C-alpha positions as CSV (number, residue, x, y, z in Angstrom):
1,M,-0.1,0.0,0.1
2,P,1.5,3.5,-1.0
3,D,2.4,5.9,1.9
4,L,-0.8,7.9,2.4
5,H,0.8,11.0,4.0
6,T,3.4,11.8,1.7
7,T,3.3,14.7,-0.8
8,S,0.6,14.5,-3.4
9,P,0.4,11.3,-5.0
10,V,-0.8,12.5,-8.5
11,D,1.3,14.8,-10.6
12,P,-0.9,15.9,-13.5
13,A,2.2,16.7,-15.5
14,R,3.1,13.0,-15.7
15,D,1.4,9.9,-16.5
16,A,1.4,8.4,-13.1
17,P,-1.3,6.0,-11.9
18,P,-4.2,7.7,-10.1
19,Y,-4.1,7.7,-6.2
20,R,-5.8,4.7,-5.0
21,W,-7.8,6.4,-2.2
22,R,-8.8,9.4,-4.0
23,W,-12.5,8.9,-3.9
24,P,-12.4,8.0,-0.1
25,A,-10.5,11.3,0.3
26,L,-13.4,13.1,-1.7
27,V,-15.9,11.6,0.8
28,A,-13.9,13.0,3.7
29,V,-13.8,16.6,2.1
30,L,-17.5,16.6,1.4
31,T,-18.4,15.2,4.7
32,A,-16.5,18.2,6.3
33,E,-18.2,20.7,3.8
34,I,-21.6,19.3,4.7
35,M,-21.0,19.6,8.6
36,D,-20.1,23.2,8.1
37,L,-23.0,24.1,5.9
38,L,-25.4,22.3,8.3
39,D,-24.0,24.1,11.2
40,A,-24.5,27.5,9.4
41,T,-28.3,26.8,8.5
42,V,-29.5,24.8,11.5
43,V,-29.6,27.7,14.2
44,G,-32.6,29.5,12.4
45,I,-34.8,26.4,13.4
46,A,-33.2,25.9,16.7
47,A,-33.2,29.5,17.9
48,P,-36.6,29.6,19.6
49,S,-35.8,26.4,21.5
50,I,-32.3,27.7,22.7
51,E,-33.9,31.0,23.8
52,T,-36.5,29.3,25.8
53,E,-33.9,27.1,27.7
54,L,-30.9,29.4,28.0
55,G,-32.5,32.8,27.9
56,G,-30.1,35.7,27.2
57,G,-32.8,37.8,25.0
58,S,-33.1,38.1,21.3
59,T,-29.9,40.0,20.7
60,M,-27.7,37.4,22.4
61,I,-29.6,34.6,20.6
62,Q,-28.9,36.4,17.1
63,W,-25.2,36.2,17.9
64,I,-25.3,32.4,18.0
65,A,-25.8,32.7,14.2
66,A,-23.9,35.9,13.7
67,G,-20.7,34.9,15.7
68,Y,-20.3,31.8,13.4
69,T,-21.0,33.6,10.3
70,L,-18.5,36.5,10.9
71,A,-15.8,34.4,12.3
72,Y,-16.1,32.0,9.3
73,A,-16.1,34.8,6.6
74,V,-13.3,36.7,8.0
75,G,-11.0,33.9,8.3
76,L,-11.5,32.0,4.9
77,I,-9.0,33.8,2.8
78,T,-6.1,33.3,5.4
79,G,-7.3,29.9,6.1
80,G,-7.0,28.9,2.4
81,R,-3.4,30.1,2.2
82,L,-2.5,28.2,5.6
83,G,-2.9,24.9,3.7
84,D,-0.7,26.0,0.9
85,R,2.1,27.0,3.4
86,Y,2.0,24.2,6.0
87,G,0.2,21.3,4.2
88,R,-3.4,20.9,3.4
89,R,-3.8,17.6,5.2
90,R,-2.2,18.9,8.3
91,V,-4.4,22.1,8.3
92,F,-7.5,20.0,7.3
93,L,-7.1,17.6,10.2
94,L,-6.3,20.5,12.6
95,G,-9.4,22.4,11.4
96,L,-11.6,19.3,11.8
97,V,-10.5,18.6,15.4
98,G,-11.2,22.3,16.2
99,F,-14.7,22.0,14.6
100,V,-15.7,18.8,16.3
101,A,-14.4,19.9,19.7
102,M,-16.3,23.3,19.5
103,S,-19.5,21.4,18.3
104,A,-19.5,19.2,21.4
105,L,-19.0,22.5,23.6
106,C,-21.9,24.1,21.8
107,G,-24.1,21.3,22.5
108,L,-23.0,21.3,26.2
109,A,-23.3,25.0,26.6
110,V,-24.8,26.2,29.9
111,S,-25.2,29.8,29.2
112,P,-25.8,32.1,26.0
113,A,-22.4,33.6,26.5
114,M,-20.7,30.2,26.3
115,L,-22.6,29.1,23.4
116,V,-21.7,32.4,21.5
117,T,-18.2,32.0,22.4
118,C,-18.0,28.5,21.1
119,R,-19.9,29.4,17.9
120,I,-17.3,32.0,17.2
121,L,-14.3,29.5,17.6
122,Q,-16.4,26.8,15.7
123,G,-16.6,29.4,12.7
124,L,-12.8,30.1,12.9
125,A,-12.3,26.3,12.7
126,G,-14.4,26.1,9.7
127,A,-12.6,28.8,8.1
128,V,-9.3,26.7,8.6
129,L,-11.0,23.5,7.5
130,I,-13.1,24.2,4.5
131,P,-10.6,25.9,2.1
132,Q,-8.4,22.9,2.1
133,G,-11.0,20.7,0.3
134,F,-10.7,22.2,-3.1
135,G,-6.7,21.9,-2.9
136,I,-6.8,18.3,-1.7
137,I,-9.0,17.4,-4.5
138,K,-7.0,19.3,-7.1
139,A,-3.8,17.7,-6.0
140,T,-5.2,14.1,-5.6
141,F,-7.3,13.6,-8.7
142,P,-6.0,13.2,-12.3
143,P,-7.2,16.0,-14.8
144,R,-9.6,13.6,-16.4
145,E,-11.5,12.9,-13.2
146,L,-11.5,16.6,-11.9
147,G,-14.8,17.3,-13.5
148,A,-16.6,14.5,-11.5
149,A,-14.8,15.5,-8.3
150,F,-15.5,19.2,-8.4
151,G,-18.9,18.4,-9.8
152,A,-19.8,16.6,-6.3
153,F,-19.3,19.9,-4.5
154,G,-22.3,21.7,-5.8
155,P,-24.9,19.1,-5.0
156,A,-23.4,18.4,-1.5
157,M,-23.6,22.1,-0.7
158,G,-26.9,22.5,-2.1
159,L,-28.3,19.5,-0.2
160,A,-26.7,20.8,2.9
161,A,-28.2,24.3,2.6
162,V,-31.7,22.9,2.1
163,G,-31.2,20.0,4.5
164,G,-30.0,22.0,7.4
165,P,-33.4,23.3,8.4
166,I,-35.0,19.9,7.7
167,L,-32.5,17.9,9.9
168,A,-32.9,20.7,12.7
169,G,-36.5,20.3,12.7
170,M,-36.3,16.5,12.8
171,L,-33.8,16.6,15.5
172,I,-35.6,19.0,17.7
173,G,-38.9,17.3,17.1
174,W,-37.5,13.9,18.1
175,D,-35.9,15.3,21.2
176,V,-33.4,12.5,21.4
177,G,-32.6,11.5,24.9
178,G,-34.3,14.9,26.0
179,A,-31.4,16.8,24.4
180,G,-33.7,19.1,22.4
181,W,-31.7,21.8,20.5
182,R,-28.4,20.4,21.6
183,T,-28.7,17.6,19.2
184,V,-28.1,19.9,16.3
185,F,-24.7,20.6,17.5
186,L,-23.8,17.1,19.1
187,I,-24.7,15.3,16.0
188,N,-21.4,16.7,14.5
189,V,-19.4,14.7,17.1
190,P,-19.9,11.2,15.9
191,I,-20.0,12.4,12.2
192,G,-16.9,14.6,12.7
193,L,-14.8,11.8,14.5
194,A,-15.8,9.4,11.7
195,C,-14.6,12.0,9.1
196,L,-11.4,12.4,11.1
197,A,-10.5,8.6,11.1
198,L,-11.2,8.6,7.5
199,A,-9.2,11.7,6.5
200,W,-6.2,10.5,8.7
201,R,-6.1,7.3,6.7
202,V,-6.7,8.5,3.1
203,V,-6.1,12.2,2.6
204,P,-2.6,12.7,1.3
205,E,-0.3,15.6,2.0
206,S,0.2,18.3,-0.3
207,R,1.4,21.8,-0.3
208,S,2.6,24.6,-2.7
209,D,6.1,24.0,-4.0
210,A,6.8,27.7,-3.6
211,A,8.5,29.0,-0.5
212,L,5.5,30.8,0.9
213,R,5.4,33.2,3.8
214,L,2.4,34.4,5.6
215,D,1.3,38.2,5.0
216,P,0.3,39.7,8.3
217,V,-0.5,43.1,6.8
218,G,-2.5,41.4,4.2
219,M,-4.2,39.2,6.8
220,L,-5.2,42.3,8.7
221,L,-6.4,44.2,5.7
222,V,-8.7,41.4,4.4
223,G,-9.9,40.6,7.9
224,V,-10.9,44.1,8.6
225,G,-12.3,44.5,5.1
226,L,-14.5,41.5,5.4
227,L,-15.7,42.2,8.9
228,A,-16.9,45.5,7.8
229,A,-18.8,44.2,4.9
230,V,-20.3,41.1,6.5
231,F,-21.0,42.5,10.0
232,P,-23.6,45.0,8.8
233,L,-25.1,42.4,6.5
234,V,-25.7,40.0,9.4
235,Q,-26.8,42.3,11.9
236,G,-28.4,45.2,9.9
237,R,-31.9,43.8,9.6
238,E,-32.2,42.8,13.4
239,L,-31.0,46.5,14.5
240,G,-33.2,48.2,12.0
241,W,-30.3,49.3,9.6
242,P,-28.9,52.2,11.8
243,W,-26.8,54.6,9.9
244,W,-23.5,53.0,11.1
245,T,-24.2,49.7,9.1
246,F,-24.4,51.8,5.9
247,A,-20.9,53.5,7.1
248,L,-19.3,50.1,7.5
249,L,-20.4,48.8,4.2
250,A,-18.9,51.9,2.6
251,A,-15.8,51.7,4.6
252,A,-15.3,48.1,3.5
253,V,-14.7,49.1,-0.1
254,P,-11.5,51.4,0.4
255,V,-10.1,48.6,2.8
256,L,-10.5,45.7,0.4
257,V,-9.2,48.0,-2.5
258,L,-6.1,48.8,-0.2
259,F,-5.8,45.0,0.4
260,G,-5.8,44.4,-3.5
261,R,-3.0,46.9,-4.0
262,H,-0.9,45.3,-1.2
263,Q,-1.3,42.0,-2.8
264,A,-0.3,43.3,-6.2
265,W,2.7,44.9,-4.5
266,H,3.6,41.7,-2.9
267,S,3.3,39.9,-6.1
268,R,5.6,42.3,-8.1
269,T,8.2,42.2,-5.3
270,G,8.5,38.5,-5.4
271,R,6.8,38.0,-2.0
272,S,3.9,35.7,-1.2
273,P,0.4,37.4,-1.6
274,L,-2.5,35.9,0.2
275,V,-4.6,36.3,-3.0
276,D,-2.3,36.0,-6.1
277,P,-3.5,38.7,-8.6
278,A,-3.4,36.3,-11.4
279,L,-6.4,34.7,-10.0
280,L,-8.5,37.6,-11.0
281,R,-7.1,37.6,-14.6
282,N,-8.4,34.1,-14.9
283,R,-11.6,34.5,-16.8
284,A,-13.4,31.4,-15.2
285,F,-12.6,32.5,-11.8
286,R,-13.4,36.2,-12.2
287,G,-16.9,35.2,-13.8
288,G,-17.5,32.6,-11.2
289,L,-17.1,35.4,-8.4
290,V,-19.8,37.5,-10.1
291,V,-22.1,34.6,-10.8
292,G,-21.7,33.1,-7.3
293,L,-22.2,36.3,-5.5
294,V,-25.5,36.9,-7.2
295,F,-26.7,33.2,-7.2
296,F,-25.9,32.3,-3.4
297,A,-27.6,35.6,-2.5
298,G,-30.8,34.6,-4.0
299,M,-30.6,31.0,-3.0
300,T,-29.6,31.4,0.7
301,G,-32.0,34.4,1.3
302,L,-34.9,32.3,-0.1
303,A,-34.0,29.2,1.9
304,L,-33.9,31.0,5.1
305,T,-37.1,33.0,4.4
306,I,-39.2,29.9,3.4
307,G,-38.2,28.4,6.8
308,L,-39.2,31.6,8.7
309,Y,-42.4,31.9,6.7
310,L,-43.4,28.1,7.4
311,Q,-43.1,28.6,11.2
312,I,-44.2,32.4,11.5
313,G,-46.7,32.8,8.8
314,L,-48.2,29.3,8.7
315,G,-47.6,28.2,12.3
316,Y,-45.8,24.9,11.5
317,S,-43.7,23.1,14.1
318,P,-39.9,22.9,13.5
319,L,-40.5,19.3,12.5
320,R,-43.3,20.0,10.1
321,A,-41.5,22.9,8.5
322,G,-38.4,20.6,7.9
323,L,-40.5,17.9,6.4
324,T,-42.4,20.4,4.2
325,L,-38.9,21.5,2.7
326,A,-37.9,17.7,1.8
327,P,-39.2,18.1,-1.9
328,W,-36.7,21.1,-2.3
329,A,-33.9,18.6,-1.1
330,F,-35.1,15.7,-3.3
331,G,-35.1,18.3,-6.3
332,V,-31.5,19.3,-5.6
333,A,-30.5,15.7,-5.6
334,A,-32.3,14.8,-8.8
335,G,-31.0,18.0,-10.6
336,A,-27.4,17.2,-9.5
337,A,-27.5,13.8,-10.5
338,L,-28.9,14.6,-14.0
339,S,-26.4,17.4,-14.5
340,G,-23.5,15.6,-13.2
341,A,-24.0,12.3,-15.1
342,V,-25.3,13.5,-18.4
343,L,-25.3,17.3,-19.0
344,A,-22.5,19.1,-17.3
345,N,-19.6,17.9,-19.4
346,R,-21.5,18.1,-22.7
347,Y,-23.3,21.6,-22.3
348,G,-21.1,23.3,-19.7
349,R,-22.4,26.8,-18.6
350,A,-25.7,26.4,-20.6
351,V,-26.8,23.8,-17.8
352,I,-26.1,26.7,-15.4
353,Q,-28.3,29.0,-17.4
354,A,-30.9,26.3,-17.8
355,G,-31.0,25.5,-14.3
356,S,-31.5,29.2,-13.2
357,V,-34.5,29.3,-15.5
358,V,-36.0,26.1,-14.0
359,M,-35.3,27.4,-10.5
360,A,-37.1,30.7,-11.3
361,A,-40.2,28.6,-12.7
362,G,-40.3,26.9,-9.3
363,M,-40.4,30.2,-7.6
364,L,-43.2,31.3,-9.9
365,G,-45.1,28.0,-9.1
366,L,-44.8,29.0,-5.4
367,I,-46.1,32.5,-5.9
368,V,-49.2,31.1,-7.9
369,T,-49.6,28.4,-5.3
370,L,-49.6,31.0,-2.3
371,E,-52.1,33.3,-4.4
372,L,-54.6,30.6,-5.4
373,A,-54.5,27.9,-2.6
374,A,-57.0,28.2,0.3
375,E,-55.3,28.9,3.5
376,P,-53.9,27.5,5.4
377,V,-51.4,26.3,2.6
378,T,-50.3,22.6,3.1
379,G,-47.0,20.9,2.4
380,W,-48.7,18.9,-0.3
381,Q,-49.7,22.0,-2.2
382,L,-46.4,23.5,-2.0
383,A,-44.3,20.4,-3.0
384,P,-44.4,20.5,-6.7
385,A,-42.9,24.1,-6.8
386,L,-40.5,23.3,-4.2
387,A,-39.2,20.3,-6.0
388,G,-38.9,22.5,-9.1
389,C,-36.8,25.0,-7.2
390,G,-34.6,22.2,-6.0
391,L,-34.2,20.7,-9.5
392,G,-33.0,24.0,-11.0
393,M,-30.7,24.4,-8.0
394,G,-29.0,21.1,-8.6
395,L,-28.7,21.9,-12.1
396,V,-26.8,25.1,-11.4
397,M,-24.6,23.8,-8.6
398,A,-23.2,20.7,-10.1
399,P,-21.2,22.3,-12.8
400,F,-20.5,25.5,-11.2
401,F,-17.3,24.7,-9.1
402,D,-16.0,22.6,-11.9
403,I,-16.0,25.6,-14.4
404,V,-14.8,28.1,-12.0
405,L,-11.9,26.1,-10.6
406,A,-10.7,24.3,-13.8
407,G,-8.2,26.7,-14.8
408,V,-6.9,27.4,-11.3
409,T,-3.3,25.8,-11.0
410,L,-2.2,23.9,-7.9
411,P,-0.1,26.5,-6.4
412,M,-3.1,29.1,-6.2
413,V,-5.7,26.7,-5.3
414,G,-5.7,27.4,-1.5
415,S,-6.0,31.0,-2.3
416,A,-8.6,30.5,-4.8
417,S,-10.6,28.3,-2.4
418,G,-10.6,31.0,0.3
419,V,-11.5,33.7,-2.0
420,L,-14.4,31.7,-3.5
421,N,-15.8,30.5,-0.3
422,A,-15.5,34.2,1.2
423,N,-17.4,35.5,-1.8
424,Q,-20.2,32.9,-1.4
425,Q,-20.4,33.7,2.3
426,L,-20.7,37.4,1.5
427,G,-23.4,36.7,-1.3
428,A,-25.3,34.5,1.4
429,S,-25.0,37.3,4.0
430,A,-26.3,39.9,1.6
431,G,-29.2,37.6,0.4
432,V,-30.4,36.9,4.0
433,A,-30.1,40.7,5.0
434,V,-32.0,42.0,1.9
435,L,-34.6,39.3,1.6
436,G,-35.2,39.0,5.2
437,T,-35.7,42.6,5.4
438,V,-38.2,42.5,2.4
439,F,-40.1,39.7,4.1
440,F,-40.5,41.4,7.4
441,Q,-41.4,44.8,6.1
442,V,-44.0,43.6,3.7
443,A,-45.4,41.2,6.2
444,A,-45.7,44.0,8.9
445,S,-47.8,46.1,6.6
446,G,-49.7,43.2,5.0
447,T,-49.5,39.5,5.6
448,A,-46.9,36.9,6.0
449,T,-48.0,35.3,2.6
450,A,-47.6,38.8,0.9
451,G,-43.9,39.0,2.4
452,M,-43.1,35.5,1.2
453,Q,-44.4,36.5,-2.1
454,A,-42.2,39.6,-2.4
455,V,-39.3,37.6,-1.5
456,L,-39.8,35.1,-4.3
457,W,-40.1,37.8,-6.8
458,S,-36.9,39.3,-5.5
459,A,-35.0,35.8,-5.3
460,M,-36.3,35.1,-8.9
461,G,-34.7,38.1,-10.2
462,A,-31.4,37.2,-8.5
463,V,-31.3,33.6,-9.9
464,L,-32.2,34.8,-13.4
465,A,-29.5,37.4,-13.2
466,A,-27.0,34.9,-12.2
467,G,-28.2,32.8,-15.4
468,A,-27.6,35.9,-17.5
469,L,-24.2,36.6,-16.0
470,A,-23.2,33.1,-16.7
471,V,-22.0,34.3,-20.2
472,L,-18.9,35.5,-18.1
473,L,-17.9,31.8,-17.6
474,P,-16.3,29.8,-20.3
475,R,-18.7,27.5,-22.3
476,R,-16.9,24.4,-20.5
477,A,-14.5,23.7,-17.9
478,R,-12.2,21.9,-20.2
479,P,-12.5,23.0,-23.9
480,E,-11.2,19.7,-25.1
481,A,-14.3,18.1,-23.7
């Protein structure tokens, strides 16, 4: 058996045999990705139960979600570079240990302050863990299999984003061992330990061949810039959008511009930038940032708001709300399987464009259902349109990451992964802030159903815009395909 912990076993430049354990390594990476996304989405369902047991008031409870999101977003770009510098396997394992440990402490929290602190540390661990996945896959798989490997990320992320509220509702409803909301965090412990054992066995070590150094000034600038951008998006709606939230958003722009100039200077002087400016000269990557920002804003904002509407507007229990969203998850799985197995390699970006149209059609179906159905609306009435939304979402996400990352070389993949994940988080935060505000403002002056319809029209516009912007992407991930 080969040494599993040496440097990357596959060199795309040579006709070496593929790494024997590459598919189990992909399973480990995807498991970590799914755990992270589940933890980012379950809190919306669990928050009422947490507040009932621990107290702390609405502001403290909001920080259970906000603390994780902020720490995760701010640390992603630096976390991606750590793997290039110190070894992707080593950093992946350290991040996974931290994530599992903080998940356990979240589940055992005895006060809101303890839970918020552990959520912040959990977000930082996720920021170290998640960006290593793309680099591990790029280093482990031969070029002919990268499409299938990267194509698995989109469906896994889509299912996790939609499945988080479903899982949370079921776990809280079942109240296993009387643990209630604590199970949404404790479930990570057995899954994370199994992932850790698998990753320790099958994930190979790889790192950049260049003599990279960390960039403390760049780390500070990008951290401050992302914090200034994400914090008002996460907290603005809850606080009523005070003036300083807009001031922070405005201040984020010059800070991130200064970060970009600092990175360009590092590159010109032969130093090691956190983000190689060459990334932004890559057409697929540059276009992917634009498409991803818009698509994830619409998708994530809609997913959160539907969960709120089912519970606040229709009075569903967490369990019933989760089960009502199951057709969306099934649709994502079906769309991803169809796209990955048949369509993505042949039609490339056209699948993303078609998927955006299908997803928009599903949203239109939800609008019509809410307009025509007699209240209270049932899950069975919503199921066909929810399945259509999921089908389109699966079609979009299966080819997206393959197209965006196909042209990124291995030395830049850690940096690229951090930027792509940070961009996705920024889009998701913006979508939640904007669509959440639309929902509550329209609902306050009318009905919750009117608020949900306004959100659906807004999300439909974002998804169709993402499909139109897909012209910025190459036609296919690999022209020779």
